[in-house]
N, C-alpha and C positions, 0 to 999 in steps of 0.2 A: 504493499500500499504505500502510495505516495501522495503528498499534498501539491495541488495545483495552484496556480494563481487565482483561480476562481474561488477555491476553498479559502485562501488567504483573505480575498476580498469579502467573502461571506462572513468569516469569523470577525473581521475588522469592523464589518457593518453591525454585527451583533454586539460588539464592544463599543459601538459608536465612536470608532477611531477613523481617521482619514489619513492613513499612510501614503507617502509618495511611492512612485514606481520603484525606486531604488530600496526603500524600506520594505515594500512588499517583496521584492526579490530575496532581500536577507531574511525576512521572516519565513519565506518558503523554504530556504535553505536550512534555517534553525529548526523549523518544525519537521522537516525530512530527516535531519540528524536525530531529532528526539525519537521519531518513529523507528530509525534504524537501531537505536540503542535499546528501545523496547523489544524489537525483534531479537537482538542479541541476548537480552535478559531472558526472553522465552525459551531460548535454547538450553539454558542452564537446568540440570537435573535437580529438582528439589523434592523428589519422592521421600528421601529419608531425613528431610530437614523438619524439625519440630517448629510449629508456629511460636512466635515471641509474644510474650505479654509486655515486655518492656525492652527498648533497645539497649538500655544500659542497666547496670545492676542498681537496685534500689539502696541507697545508702541509709535512709531513715526507716526504722522498723515501723510497720503499720500496726495499729491497735487492733485487737479483736472487735468485731462488730457484734456487740453484745447489747440485748435489751435491757434497760435499767429503768427504775421508776422515775418519772419525770420531776423536775424541781417543783417544789410546792410553790404555789401562786404568791402567798404571803411572803415567803422567804425570798423570792425573786424581787418583789416589790421593796422589800426591807432595805436593800442596797441601792435602790435608785435615788439619784440626786433630787428628783422631783416626781411625785407620783399622786395620782388620784386614788380613789378607793380601789379601783380595779385595773388601772392603766398606767403605764409610764407616761410621763408628760415630757415633751420634747419641744424645743423652740420651733416657731412657726418658720417654714422655709418657702411657702408659697403665699404670694400676696393676692 
């Protein structure tokens, strides 16, 4: 598969770009190089390769996801700088 100038024009139109003819030629070359690289990657045998969860090793250990009892409503409001009977009061940000 290769990219034609018409394909480049179509994609540029979708992106609302107006490249010059020289830019279209360069884009065509770049897109074709990308497709050639994808073809090269498709030739690699990945049958025995396990899928990755993360590209790099995680350095920070993750905590276990355990269900706990929620924080008591009164206890949460106790530390609020300004609270109503049931809600946190915050400064008005929208006029």
